[in-house]
Biopython code that builds the backbone (N, CA, C, O; Angstrom):
import numpy as np
from Bio.PDB.StructureBuilder import StructureBuilder

atoms = [
    (1, "UNK", "N", (124.039, 28.095, 66.372)),
    (1, "UNK", "CA", (122.924, 27.388, 66.970)),
    (1, "UNK", "C", (122.655, 26.135, 66.153)),
    (1, "UNK", "O", (122.712, 26.169, 64.923)),
    (2, "UNK", "N", (122.366, 25.044, 66.821)),
    (2, "UNK", "CA", (122.047, 23.791, 66.154)),
    (2, "UNK", "C", (120.615, 23.420, 66.479)),
    (2, "UNK", "O", (120.149, 23.637, 67.597)),
    (3, "UNK", "N", (119.924, 22.869, 65.518)),
    (3, "UNK", "CA", (118.576, 22.396, 65.755)),
    (3, "UNK", "C", (118.541, 20.891, 65.556)),
    (3, "UNK", "O", (118.773, 20.406, 64.449)),
    (4, "UNK", "N", (118.254, 20.149, 66.618)),
    (4, "UNK", "CA", (118.209, 18.698, 66.508)),
    (4, "UNK", "C", (116.798, 18.209, 66.221)),
    (4, "UNK", "O", (116.614, 17.065, 65.805)),
    (5, "UNK", "N", (115.819, 19.042, 66.433)),
    (5, "UNK", "CA", (114.440, 18.748, 66.064)),
    (5, "UNK", "C", (113.697, 20.071, 66.083)),
    (5, "UNK", "O", (114.275, 21.114, 66.387)),
    (6, "UNK", "N", (112.424, 20.023, 65.758)),
    (6, "UNK", "CA", (111.667, 21.269, 65.744)),
    (6, "UNK", "C", (111.562, 21.894, 67.132)),
    (6, "UNK", "O", (111.436, 23.112, 67.255)),
    (7, "UNK", "N", (111.611, 21.083, 68.156)),
    (7, "UNK", "CA", (111.404, 21.606, 69.508)),
    (7, "UNK", "C", (112.668, 21.643, 70.349)),
    (7, "UNK", "O", (112.656, 22.179, 71.457)),
    (8, "UNK", "N", (113.748, 21.087, 69.847)),
    (8, "UNK", "CA", (114.947, 20.939, 70.654)),
    (8, "UNK", "C", (116.100, 21.709, 70.021)),
    (8, "UNK", "O", (116.632, 21.287, 68.994)),
    (9, "UNK", "N", (116.488, 22.818, 70.613)),
    (9, "UNK", "CA", (117.555, 23.653, 70.070)),
    (9, "UNK", "C", (118.790, 23.528, 70.954)),
    (9, "UNK", "O", (118.721, 23.683, 72.173)),
    (10, "UNK", "N", (119.901, 23.249, 70.322)),
    (10, "UNK", "CA", (121.166, 23.090, 71.029)),
    (10, "UNK", "C", (122.085, 24.231, 70.624)),
    (10, "UNK", "O", (122.204, 24.546, 69.440)),
    (11, "UNK", "N", (122.715, 24.833, 71.575)),
    (11, "UNK", "CA", (123.665, 25.898, 71.303)),
    (11, "UNK", "C", (125.079, 25.348, 71.395)),
    (11, "UNK", "O", (125.424, 24.628, 72.332)),
    (12, "UNK", "N", (125.888, 25.700, 70.409)),
    (12, "UNK", "CA", (127.269, 25.234, 70.377)),
    (12, "UNK", "C", (127.995, 25.655, 71.645)),
    (12, "UNK", "O", (128.827, 24.907, 72.158)),
    (13, "UNK", "N", (127.692, 26.840, 72.154)),
    (13, "UNK", "CA", (128.325, 27.302, 73.392)),
    (13, "UNK", "C", (128.067, 26.332, 74.546)),
    (13, "UNK", "O", (128.929, 26.143, 75.404)),
    (14, "UNK", "N", (126.890, 25.722, 74.566)),
    (14, "UNK", "CA", (126.578, 24.751, 75.616)),
    (14, "UNK", "C", (127.448, 23.502, 75.487)),
    (14, "UNK", "O", (127.850, 22.919, 76.495)),
    (15, "UNK", "N", (127.738, 23.092, 74.261)),
    (15, "UNK", "CA", (128.649, 21.961, 74.066)),
    (15, "UNK", "C", (130.050, 22.308, 74.548)),
    (15, "UNK", "O", (130.724, 21.485, 75.167)),
    (16, "UNK", "N", (130.485, 23.535, 74.259)),
    (16, "UNK", "CA", (131.800, 23.962, 74.741)),
    (16, "UNK", "C", (131.829, 23.972, 76.274)),
    (16, "UNK", "O", (132.832, 23.594, 76.879)),
    (17, "UNK", "N", (130.742, 24.399, 76.892)),
    (17, "UNK", "CA", (130.663, 24.408, 78.358)),
    (17, "UNK", "C", (130.712, 22.975, 78.898)),
    (17, "UNK", "O", (131.353, 22.722, 79.919)),
    (18, "UNK", "N", (130.043, 22.040, 78.222)),
    (18, "UNK", "CA", (130.073, 20.637, 78.638)),
    (18, "UNK", "C", (131.505, 20.096, 78.614)),
    (18, "UNK", "O", (131.898, 19.336, 79.499)),
    (19, "UNK", "N", (132.279, 20.485, 77.606)),
    (19, "UNK", "CA", (133.641, 19.964, 77.433)),
    (19, "UNK", "C", (134.665, 20.642, 78.331)),
    (19, "UNK", "O", (135.789, 20.157, 78.461)),
    (20, "UNK", "N", (134.295, 21.756, 78.951)),
    (20, "UNK", "CA", (135.254, 22.538, 79.731)),
    (20, "UNK", "C", (136.000, 21.661, 80.732)),
    (20, "UNK", "O", (135.403, 20.883, 81.477)),
    (21, "UNK", "N", (137.317, 21.810, 80.727)),
    (21, "UNK", "CA", (138.162, 21.051, 81.633)),
    (21, "UNK", "C", (138.821, 19.849, 80.976)),
    (21, "UNK", "O", (139.823, 19.344, 81.484)),
    (22, "UNK", "N", (138.281, 19.382, 79.861)),
    (22, "UNK", "CA", (138.867, 18.270, 79.111)),
    (22, "UNK", "C", (139.470, 18.863, 77.838)),
    (22, "UNK", "O", (138.772, 19.067, 76.845)),
    (23, "UNK", "N", (140.770, 19.137, 77.881)),
    (23, "UNK", "CA", (141.423, 19.861, 76.786)),
    (23, "UNK", "C", (141.243, 19.185, 75.435)),
    (23, "UNK", "O", (141.037, 19.863, 74.429)),
    (24, "UNK", "N", (141.319, 17.873, 75.399)),
    (24, "UNK", "CA", (141.187, 17.168, 74.120)),
    (24, "UNK", "C", (139.780, 17.308, 73.551)),
    (24, "UNK", "O", (139.612, 17.555, 72.356)),
    (25, "UNK", "N", (138.783, 17.153, 74.395)),
    (25, "UNK", "CA", (137.404, 17.292, 73.931)),
    (25, "UNK", "C", (137.123, 18.736, 73.543)),
    (25, "UNK", "O", (136.454, 18.996, 72.543)),
    (26, "UNK", "N", (137.633, 19.671, 74.333)),
    (26, "UNK", "CA", (137.469, 21.091, 73.996)),
    (26, "UNK", "C", (138.077, 21.377, 72.626)),
    (26, "UNK", "O", (137.477, 22.082, 71.813)),
    (27, "UNK", "N", (139.261, 20.833, 72.369)),
    (27, "UNK", "CA", (139.944, 21.063, 71.097)),
    (27, "UNK", "C", (139.173, 20.453, 69.929)),
    (27, "UNK", "O", (139.050, 21.072, 68.872)),
    (28, "UNK", "N", (138.658, 19.250, 70.120)),
    (28, "UNK", "CA", (137.897, 18.593, 69.054)),
    (28, "UNK", "C", (136.650, 19.392, 68.707)),
    (28, "UNK", "O", (136.344, 19.591, 67.531)),
    (29, "UNK", "N", (135.933, 19.849, 69.719)),
    (29, "UNK", "CA", (134.744, 20.669, 69.469)),
    (29, "UNK", "C", (135.117, 22.005, 68.842)),
    (29, "UNK", "O", (134.412, 22.499, 67.962)),
    (30, "UNK", "N", (136.218, 22.589, 69.292)),
    (30, "UNK", "CA", (136.682, 23.851, 68.716)),
    (30, "UNK", "C", (136.949, 23.672, 67.219)),
    (30, "UNK", "O", (136.574, 24.525, 66.415)),
    (31, "UNK", "N", (137.593, 22.567, 66.847)),
    (31, "UNK", "CA", (137.885, 22.313, 65.438)),
    (31, "UNK", "C", (136.601, 22.140, 64.636)),
    (31, "UNK", "O", (136.469, 22.710, 63.553)),
    (32, "UNK", "N", (135.664, 21.367, 65.148)),
    (32, "UNK", "CA", (134.387, 21.198, 64.448)),
    (32, "UNK", "C", (133.656, 22.524, 64.307)),
    (32, "UNK", "O", (133.017, 22.785, 63.288)),
    (33, "UNK", "N", (133.755, 23.361, 65.335)),
    (33, "UNK", "CA", (133.089, 24.660, 65.330)),
    (33, "UNK", "C", (133.775, 25.633, 64.366)),
    (33, "UNK", "O", (133.109, 26.229, 63.520)),
    (34, "UNK", "N", (135.091, 25.800, 64.482)),
    (34, "UNK", "CA", (135.809, 26.763, 63.646)),
    (34, "UNK", "C", (135.776, 26.388, 62.169)),
    (34, "UNK", "O", (135.793, 27.268, 61.308)),
    (35, "UNK", "N", (135.728, 25.113, 61.872)),
    (35, "UNK", "CA", (135.656, 24.674, 60.477)),
    (35, "UNK", "C", (134.220, 24.694, 59.958)),
    (35, "UNK", "O", (133.980, 24.472, 58.772)),
    (36, "UNK", "N", (133.281, 24.958, 60.839)),
    (36, "UNK", "CA", (131.845, 24.970, 60.572)),
    (36, "UNK", "C", (131.289, 23.573, 60.275)),
    (36, "UNK", "O", (130.156, 23.441, 59.811)),
    (37, "UNK", "N", (132.067, 22.554, 60.535)),
    (37, "UNK", "CA", (131.581, 21.193, 60.339)),
    (37, "UNK", "C", (130.514, 20.838, 61.370)),
    (37, "UNK", "O", (129.699, 19.945, 61.138)),
    (38, "UNK", "N", (130.517, 21.525, 62.494)),
    (38, "UNK", "CA", (129.506, 21.277, 63.529)),
    (38, "UNK", "C", (128.096, 21.549, 63.001)),
    (38, "UNK", "O", (127.117, 21.011, 63.520)),
    (39, "UNK", "N", (127.999, 22.388, 61.964)),
    (39, "UNK", "CA", (126.695, 22.725, 61.386)),
    (39, "UNK", "C", (126.249, 21.716, 60.325)),
    (39, "UNK", "O", (125.127, 21.809, 59.828)),
    (40, "UNK", "N", (127.101, 20.762, 59.973)),
    (40, "UNK", "CA", (126.757, 19.765, 58.957)),
    (40, "UNK", "C", (125.653, 18.862, 59.492)),
    (40, "UNK", "O", (125.705, 18.418, 60.639)),
    (41, "UNK", "N", (124.674, 18.598, 58.671)),
    (41, "UNK", "CA", (123.520, 17.809, 59.116)),
    (41, "UNK", "C", (123.930, 16.407, 59.592)),
    (41, "UNK", "O", (123.275, 15.847, 60.471)),
    (42, "UNK", "N", (124.990, 15.838, 59.032)),
    (42, "UNK", "CA", (125.429, 14.508, 59.453)),
    (42, "UNK", "C", (125.989, 14.538, 60.870)),
    (42, "UNK", "O", (125.824, 13.574, 61.617)),
    (43, "UNK", "N", (126.643, 15.620, 61.248)),
    (43, "UNK", "CA", (127.237, 15.763, 62.588)),
    (43, "UNK", "C", (126.151, 15.869, 63.658)),
    (43, "UNK", "O", (126.352, 15.458, 64.800)),
    (44, "UNK", "N", (125.017, 16.415, 63.284)),
    (44, "UNK", "CA", (123.905, 16.639, 64.214)),
    (44, "UNK", "C", (123.540, 15.382, 65.007)),
    (44, "UNK", "O", (123.137, 15.483, 66.166)),
    (45, "UNK", "N", (123.672, 14.227, 64.413)),
    (45, "UNK", "CA", (123.274, 12.970, 65.080)),
    (45, "UNK", "C", (124.123, 12.631, 66.301)),
    (45, "UNK", "O", (123.741, 11.786, 67.111)),
    (46, "UNK", "N", (125.269, 13.287, 66.431)),
    (46, "UNK", "CA", (126.178, 12.981, 67.538)),
    (46, "UNK", "C", (126.035, 13.948, 68.709)),
    (46, "UNK", "O", (126.701, 13.795, 69.733)),
    (47, "UNK", "N", (125.172, 14.932, 68.553)),
    (47, "UNK", "CA", (124.862, 15.839, 69.658)),
    (47, "UNK", "C", (123.709, 15.209, 70.428)),
    (47, "UNK", "O", (122.594, 15.092, 69.920)),
    (48, "UNK", "N", (123.993, 14.813, 71.639)),
    (48, "UNK", "CA", (123.018, 14.081, 72.458)),
    (48, "UNK", "C", (122.535, 14.959, 73.610)),
    (48, "UNK", "O", (123.275, 15.795, 74.127)),
    (49, "UNK", "N", (121.298, 14.753, 73.993)),
    (49, "UNK", "CA", (120.735, 15.524, 75.111)),
    (49, "UNK", "C", (120.262, 14.636, 76.256)),
    (49, "UNK", "O", (119.814, 15.142, 77.285)),
    (50, "UNK", "N", (120.357, 13.318, 76.090)),
    (50, "UNK", "CA", (119.854, 12.424, 77.121)),
    (50, "UNK", "C", (120.984, 11.527, 77.598)),
    (50, "UNK", "O", (121.554, 10.832, 76.757)),
    (51, "UNK", "N", (121.348, 11.481, 78.825)),
    (51, "UNK", "CA", (120.708, 12.158, 79.948)),
    (51, "UNK", "C", (121.197, 13.595, 80.144)),
    (51, "UNK", "O", (120.644, 14.325, 80.967)),
    (52, "UNK", "N", (122.222, 14.008, 79.403)),
    (52, "UNK", "CA", (122.721, 15.383, 79.486)),
    (52, "UNK", "C", (123.257, 15.763, 78.106)),
    (52, "UNK", "O", (123.468, 14.897, 77.257)),
    (53, "UNK", "N", (123.470, 17.036, 77.892)),
    (53, "UNK", "CA", (124.022, 17.509, 76.630)),
    (53, "UNK", "C", (125.471, 17.059, 76.501)),
    (53, "UNK", "O", (126.285, 17.323, 77.386)),
    (54, "UNK", "N", (125.792, 16.389, 75.419)),
    (54, "UNK", "CA", (127.166, 15.974, 75.146)),
    (54, "UNK", "C", (127.322, 15.631, 73.671)),
    (54, "UNK", "O", (126.340, 15.492, 72.942)),
    (55, "UNK", "N", (128.556, 15.498, 73.251)),
    (55, "UNK", "CA", (128.867, 15.100, 71.880)),
    (55, "UNK", "C", (129.406, 13.681, 71.936)),
    (55, "UNK", "O", (130.348, 13.405, 72.679)),
    (56, "UNK", "N", (128.821, 12.779, 71.161)),
    (56, "UNK", "CA", (129.174, 11.361, 71.207)),
    (56, "UNK", "C", (130.260, 11.052, 70.166)),
    (56, "UNK", "O", (129.964, 10.631, 69.048)),
    (57, "UNK", "N", (131.517, 11.271, 70.558)),
    (57, "UNK", "CA", (132.639, 11.010, 69.655)),
    (57, "UNK", "C", (132.786, 9.518, 69.355)),
    (57, "UNK", "O", (133.237, 9.154, 68.269)),
    (58, "UNK", "N", (132.412, 8.647, 70.299)),
    (58, "UNK", "CA", (132.499, 7.204, 70.049)),
    (58, "UNK", "C", (131.579, 6.799, 68.898)),
    (58, "UNK", "O", (131.982, 6.032, 68.023)),
    (59, "UNK", "N", (130.360, 7.305, 68.894)),
    (59, "UNK", "CA", (129.427, 7.006, 67.801)),
    (59, "UNK", "C", (129.923, 7.605, 66.489)),
    (59, "UNK", "O", (129.780, 6.990, 65.432)),
    (60, "UNK", "N", (130.498, 8.789, 66.550)),
    (60, "UNK", "CA", (131.038, 9.410, 65.341)),
    (60, "UNK", "C", (132.146, 8.537, 64.751)),
    (60, "UNK", "O", (132.217, 8.354, 63.536)),
    (61, "UNK", "N", (133.002, 8.004, 65.609)),
    (61, "UNK", "CA", (134.090, 7.139, 65.137)),
    (61, "UNK", "C", (133.531, 5.903, 64.433)),
    (61, "UNK", "O", (134.033, 5.508, 63.381)),
    (62, "UNK", "N", (132.504, 5.300, 65.004)),
    (62, "UNK", "CA", (131.923, 4.090, 64.412)),
    (62, "UNK", "C", (131.320, 4.352, 63.035)),
    (62, "UNK", "O", (131.261, 3.446, 62.204)),
    (63, "UNK", "N", (130.873, 5.583, 62.786)),
    (63, "UNK", "CA", (130.167, 5.892, 61.543)),
    (63, "UNK", "C", (130.961, 6.756, 60.563)),
    (63, "UNK", "O", (130.446, 7.099, 59.499)),
    (64, "UNK", "N", (132.193, 7.112, 60.896)),
    (64, "UNK", "CA", (132.950, 8.092, 60.110)),
    (64, "UNK", "C", (133.149, 7.665, 58.656)),
    (64, "UNK", "O", (133.169, 8.522, 57.773)),
    (65, "UNK", "N", (133.295, 6.398, 58.386)),
    (65, "UNK", "CA", (133.540, 5.947, 57.007)),
    (65, "UNK", "C", (132.306, 6.083, 56.117)),
    (65, "UNK", "O", (132.422, 6.022, 54.893)),
    (66, "UNK", "N", (131.139, 6.264, 56.709)),
    (66, "UNK", "CA", (129.904, 6.425, 55.933)),
    (66, "UNK", "C", (129.478, 7.881, 55.818)),
    (66, "UNK", "O", (128.388, 8.176, 55.328)),
    (67, "UNK", "N", (130.323, 8.776, 56.262)),
    (67, "UNK", "CA", (129.967, 10.200, 56.269)),
    (67, "UNK", "C", (129.924, 10.763, 54.847)),
    (67, "UNK", "O", (130.786, 10.446, 54.027)),
    (68, "UNK", "N", (128.933, 11.589, 54.558)),
    (68, "UNK", "CA", (128.813, 12.200, 53.228)),
    (68, "UNK", "C", (129.626, 13.490, 53.130)),
    (68, "UNK", "O", (129.074, 14.552, 52.840)),
    (69, "UNK", "N", (130.921, 13.402, 53.367)),
    (69, "UNK", "CA", (131.781, 14.577, 53.440)),
    (69, "UNK", "C", (132.614, 14.742, 52.178)),
    (69, "UNK", "O", (132.896, 13.781, 51.462)),
    (70, "UNK", "N", (132.996, 15.981, 51.930)),
    (70, "UNK", "CA", (134.034, 16.259, 50.941)),
    (70, "UNK", "C", (135.360, 15.785, 51.533)),
    (70, "UNK", "O", (135.420, 15.407, 52.704)),
    (71, "UNK", "N", (136.407, 15.804, 50.737)),
    (71, "UNK", "CA", (137.721, 15.393, 51.238)),
    (71, "UNK", "C", (138.182, 16.223, 52.419)),
    (71, "UNK", "O", (138.687, 15.683, 53.403)),
    (72, "UNK", "N", (138.010, 17.540, 52.326)),
    (72, "UNK", "CA", (138.429, 18.428, 53.417)),
    (72, "UNK", "C", (137.592, 18.188, 54.671)),
    (72, "UNK", "O", (138.127, 18.170, 55.779)),
    (73, "UNK", "N", (136.289, 18.005, 54.502)),
    (73, "UNK", "CA", (135.421, 17.747, 55.651)),
    (73, "UNK", "C", (135.797, 16.427, 56.325)),
    (73, "UNK", "O", (135.806, 16.330, 57.552)),
    (74, "UNK", "N", (136.104, 15.422, 55.521)),
    (74, "UNK", "CA", (136.520, 14.126, 56.077)),
    (74, "UNK", "C", (137.798, 14.294, 56.889)),
    (74, "UNK", "O", (137.928, 13.732, 57.977)),
    (75, "UNK", "N", (138.738, 15.068, 56.358)),
    (75, "UNK", "CA", (140.000, 15.303, 57.067)),
    (75, "UNK", "C", (139.765, 16.006, 58.396)),
    (75, "UNK", "O", (140.357, 15.634, 59.409)),
    (76, "UNK", "N", (138.909, 17.016, 58.399)),
    (76, "UNK", "CA", (138.608, 17.746, 59.635)),
    (76, "UNK", "C", (137.916, 16.825, 60.638)),
    (76, "UNK", "O", (138.242, 16.848, 61.825)),
    (77, "UNK", "N", (136.972, 16.022, 60.175)),
    (77, "UNK", "CA", (136.271, 15.097, 61.074)),
    (77, "UNK", "C", (137.249, 14.099, 61.693)),
    (77, "UNK", "O", (137.179, 13.820, 62.890)),
    (78, "UNK", "N", (138.155, 13.564, 60.882)),
    (78, "UNK", "CA", (139.146, 12.623, 61.403)),
    (78, "UNK", "C", (140.099, 13.310, 62.375)),
    (78, "UNK", "O", (140.484, 12.720, 63.385)),
    (79, "UNK", "N", (140.480, 14.543, 62.081)),
    (79, "UNK", "CA", (141.351, 15.287, 62.997)),
    (79, "UNK", "C", (140.640, 15.535, 64.325)),
    (79, "UNK", "O", (141.255, 15.426, 65.386)),
    (80, "UNK", "N", (139.355, 15.865, 64.276)),
    (80, "UNK", "CA", (138.591, 16.079, 65.510)),
    (80, "UNK", "C", (138.545, 14.795, 66.337)),
    (80, "UNK", "O", (138.711, 14.831, 67.556)),
    (81, "UNK", "N", (138.320, 13.671, 65.677)),
    (81, "UNK", "CA", (138.327, 12.392, 66.392)),
    (81, "UNK", "C", (139.696, 12.104, 66.988)),
    (81, "UNK", "O", (139.793, 11.572, 68.094)),
    (82, "UNK", "N", (140.744, 12.447, 66.269)),
    (82, "UNK", "CA", (142.099, 12.262, 66.786)),
    (82, "UNK", "C", (142.337, 13.127, 68.017)),
    (82, "UNK", "O", (142.872, 12.657, 69.022)),
    (83, "UNK", "N", (141.941, 14.385, 67.934)),
    (83, "UNK", "CA", (142.112, 15.283, 69.079)),
    (83, "UNK", "C", (141.337, 14.786, 70.295)),
    (83, "UNK", "O", (141.780, 14.947, 71.431)),
    (84, "UNK", "N", (140.176, 14.183, 70.048)),
    (84, "UNK", "CA", (139.355, 13.650, 71.144)),
    (84, "UNK", "C", (139.887, 12.311, 71.659)),
    (84, "UNK", "O", (139.337, 11.747, 72.605)),
    (85, "UNK", "N", (140.958, 11.801, 71.037)),
    (85, "UNK", "CA", (141.543, 10.540, 71.476)),
    (85, "UNK", "C", (140.787, 9.319, 71.004)),
    (85, "UNK", "O", (140.893, 8.254, 71.612)),
    (86, "UNK", "N", (140.027, 9.449, 69.933)),
    (86, "UNK", "CA", (139.190, 8.349, 69.456)),
    (86, "UNK", "C", (139.700, 7.686, 68.182)),
    (86, "UNK", "O", (139.221, 6.611, 67.821)),
    (87, "UNK", "N", (140.665, 8.303, 67.489)),
    (87, "UNK", "CA", (141.141, 7.777, 66.216)),
    (87, "UNK", "C", (142.604, 8.155, 66.048)),
    (87, "UNK", "O", (142.983, 9.305, 66.271)),
    (88, "UNK", "N", (143.425, 7.187, 65.654)),
    (88, "UNK", "CA", (144.830, 7.483, 65.376)),
    (88, "UNK", "C", (144.942, 8.020, 63.955)),
    (88, "UNK", "O", (144.603, 7.335, 62.990)),
    (89, "UNK", "N", (145.418, 9.246, 63.841)),
    (89, "UNK", "CA", (145.546, 9.916, 62.548)),
    (89, "UNK", "C", (146.903, 10.601, 62.502)),
    (89, "UNK", "O", (147.348, 11.168, 63.500)),
    (90, "UNK", "N", (147.559, 10.552, 61.358)),
    (90, "UNK", "CA", (148.799, 11.291, 61.145)),
    (90, "UNK", "C", (148.409, 12.741, 60.848)),
    (90, "UNK", "O", (148.143, 13.100, 59.701)),
    (91, "UNK", "N", (148.381, 13.561, 61.888)),
    (91, "UNK", "CA", (147.927, 14.946, 61.725)),
    (91, "UNK", "C", (148.851, 15.749, 60.818)),
    (91, "UNK", "O", (148.399, 16.689, 60.164)),
    (92, "UNK", "N", (150.124, 15.402, 60.765)),
    (92, "UNK", "CA", (151.049, 16.101, 59.878)),
    (92, "UNK", "C", (150.670, 15.915, 58.420)),
    (92, "UNK", "O", (150.583, 16.887, 57.670)),
    (93, "UNK", "N", (150.447, 14.682, 58.018)),
    (93, "UNK", "CA", (150.031, 14.402, 56.638)),
    (93, "UNK", "C", (148.658, 14.995, 56.354)),
    (93, "UNK", "O", (148.423, 15.560, 55.286)),
    (94, "UNK", "N", (147.763, 14.862, 57.309)),
    (94, "UNK", "CA", (146.421, 15.407, 57.145)),
    (94, "UNK", "C", (146.477, 16.919, 56.950)),
    (94, "UNK", "O", (145.760, 17.464, 56.111)),
    (95, "UNK", "N", (147.317, 17.593, 57.712)),
    (95, "UNK", "CA", (147.423, 19.056, 57.632)),
    (95, "UNK", "C", (147.848, 19.513, 56.245)),
    (95, "UNK", "O", (147.431, 20.579, 55.791)),
    (96, "UNK", "N", (148.668, 18.727, 55.569)),
    (96, "UNK", "CA", (149.145, 19.103, 54.238)),
    (96, "UNK", "C", (148.027, 19.158, 53.201)),
    (96, "UNK", "O", (148.181, 19.793, 52.159)),
    (97, "UNK", "N", (146.910, 18.502, 53.477)),
    (97, "UNK", "CA", (145.799, 18.471, 52.520)),
    (97, "UNK", "C", (144.783, 19.592, 52.733)),
    (97, "UNK", "O", (143.847, 19.731, 51.945)),
    (98, "UNK", "N", (144.954, 20.388, 53.778)),
    (98, "UNK", "CA", (143.949, 21.392, 54.140)),
    (98, "UNK", "C", (144.217, 22.747, 53.504)),
    (98, "UNK", "O", (145.363, 23.109, 53.234)),
    (99, "UNK", "N", (143.141, 23.490, 53.271)),
    (99, "UNK", "CA", (143.285, 24.875, 52.838)),
    (99, "UNK", "C", (143.697, 25.722, 54.043)),
    (99, "UNK", "O", (143.727, 25.231, 55.171)),
    (100, "UNK", "N", (144.009, 26.983, 53.801)),
    (100, "UNK", "CA", (144.536, 27.845, 54.868)),
    (100, "UNK", "C", (143.560, 27.990, 56.036)),
    (100, "UNK", "O", (143.970, 27.949, 57.195)),
    (101, "UNK", "N", (142.285, 28.159, 55.739)),
    (101, "UNK", "CA", (141.283, 28.344, 56.793)),
    (101, "UNK", "C", (141.206, 27.115, 57.698)),
    (101, "UNK", "O", (141.237, 27.240, 58.922)),
    (102, "UNK", "N", (141.105, 25.934, 57.098)),
    (102, "UNK", "CA", (141.008, 24.711, 57.897)),
    (102, "UNK", "C", (142.326, 24.367, 58.571)),
    (102, "UNK", "O", (142.330, 23.811, 59.669)),
    (103, "UNK", "N", (143.443, 24.685, 57.933)),
    (103, "UNK", "CA", (144.743, 24.468, 58.565)),
    (103, "UNK", "C", (144.875, 25.329, 59.818)),
    (103, "UNK", "O", (145.343, 24.862, 60.856)),
    (104, "UNK", "N", (144.462, 26.580, 59.712)),
    (104, "UNK", "CA", (144.499, 27.477, 60.874)),
    (104, "UNK", "C", (143.604, 26.940, 61.989)),
    (104, "UNK", "O", (143.989, 26.959, 63.158)),
    (105, "UNK", "N", (142.408, 26.461, 61.631)),
    (105, "UNK", "CA", (141.499, 25.890, 62.633)),
    (105, "UNK", "C", (142.137, 24.674, 63.303)),
    (105, "UNK", "O", (142.024, 24.502, 64.517)),
    (106, "UNK", "N", (142.804, 23.831, 62.516)),
    (106, "UNK", "CA", (143.466, 22.651, 63.078)),
    (106, "UNK", "C", (144.604, 23.043, 64.009)),
    (106, "UNK", "O", (144.733, 22.487, 65.100)),
    (107, "UNK", "N", (145.425, 23.990, 63.591)),
    (107, "UNK", "CA", (146.542, 24.422, 64.437)),
    (107, "UNK", "C", (146.045, 25.045, 65.741)),
    (107, "UNK", "O", (146.622, 24.810, 66.802)),
    (108, "UNK", "N", (144.977, 25.835, 65.661)),
    (108, "UNK", "CA", (144.382, 26.410, 66.873)),
    (108, "UNK", "C", (143.877, 25.306, 67.805)),
    (108, "UNK", "O", (144.042, 25.387, 69.023)),
    (109, "UNK", "N", (143.265, 24.282, 67.224)),
    (109, "UNK", "CA", (142.737, 23.182, 68.035)),
    (109, "UNK", "C", (143.868, 22.378, 68.679)),
    (109, "UNK", "O", (143.750, 21.957, 69.830)),
    (110, "UNK", "N", (144.954, 22.165, 67.951)),
    (110, "UNK", "CA", (146.103, 21.457, 68.525)),
    (110, "UNK", "C", (146.674, 22.259, 69.693)),
    (110, "UNK", "O", (147.018, 21.694, 70.731)),
    (111, "UNK", "N", (146.772, 23.565, 69.518)),
    (111, "UNK", "CA", (147.254, 24.419, 70.610)),
    (111, "UNK", "C", (146.322, 24.321, 71.814)),
    (111, "UNK", "O", (146.784, 24.269, 72.954)),
    (112, "UNK", "N", (145.015, 24.297, 71.568)),
    (112, "UNK", "CA", (144.031, 24.155, 72.650)),
    (112, "UNK", "C", (144.233, 22.826, 73.371)),
    (112, "UNK", "O", (144.232, 22.782, 74.602)),
    (113, "UNK", "N", (144.406, 21.748, 72.619)),
    (113, "UNK", "CA", (144.576, 20.420, 73.223)),
    (113, "UNK", "C", (145.835, 20.341, 74.077)),
    (113, "UNK", "O", (145.882, 19.598, 75.057)),
    (114, "UNK", "N", (146.853, 21.110, 73.700)),
    (114, "UNK", "CA", (148.108, 21.089, 74.458)),
    (114, "UNK", "C", (148.072, 22.010, 75.670)),
    (114, "UNK", "O", (149.012, 22.039, 76.464)),
    (115, "UNK", "N", (146.982, 22.762, 75.809)),
    (115, "UNK", "CA", (146.871, 23.695, 76.929)),
    (115, "UNK", "C", (147.554, 25.018, 76.669)),
    (115, "UNK", "O", (147.772, 25.802, 77.593)),
    (116, "UNK", "N", (147.893, 25.271, 75.421)),
    (116, "UNK", "CA", (148.584, 26.511, 75.043)),
    (116, "UNK", "C", (147.811, 27.221, 73.931)),
    (116, "UNK", "O", (148.334, 27.375, 72.828)),
    (117, "UNK", "N", (146.586, 27.652, 74.198)),
    (117, "UNK", "CA", (145.751, 28.218, 73.130)),
    (117, "UNK", "C", (146.256, 29.534, 72.554)),
    (117, "UNK", "O", (145.765, 29.971, 71.513)),
    (118, "UNK", "N", (147.205, 30.166, 73.190)),
    (118, "UNK", "CA", (147.722, 31.453, 72.708)),
    (118, "UNK", "C", (149.105, 31.295, 72.091)),
    (118, "UNK", "O", (149.969, 32.145, 72.302)),
    (119, "UNK", "N", (149.332, 30.226, 71.335)),
    (119, "UNK", "CA", (150.643, 29.932, 70.768)),
    (119, "UNK", "C", (151.069, 30.973, 69.745)),
    (119, "UNK", "O", (152.239, 31.354, 69.709)),
    (120, "UNK", "N", (150.152, 31.437, 68.921)),
    (120, "UNK", "CA", (150.529, 32.368, 67.849)),
    (120, "UNK", "C", (150.881, 33.706, 68.375)),
    (120, "UNK", "O", (151.221, 34.603, 67.603)),
]
sb = StructureBuilder()
sb.init_structure("model")
sb.init_model(0)
sb.init_chain("A")
sb.init_seg("    ")
for serial, (resi, resn, name, xyz) in enumerate(atoms, 1):
    if name == "N":
        sb.init_residue(resn, " ", resi, " ")
    sb.init_atom(name, np.array(xyz, "f"), 0.0, 1.0, " ", f" {name:<3s}", serial, name[0])
structure = sb.get_structure()
């Protein structure tokens, strides 16, 4: 569950429902969710409710260099933007820098983006 203000509660499941049908967006959100980066307070600013619930990947791309992330968090954020088609990233090189948990999340998201979520 995400809280964008005291009165406005956003559920991650609702974001996944919004993305349904767009494999790249679904994969990007899946990566942010599985890595738990979706819960980072900096990410919260990109969850929009007006005029409808959505995640603003374009705004995230514009602000990514100012993000207060660790190295791994920065890599995951850039990979999510890449999966969403917003940033060109060498995912192979990026994957080499990840721990096992985040690498697994990235591989699952890539499989989701390709339409083959049951690759393993």
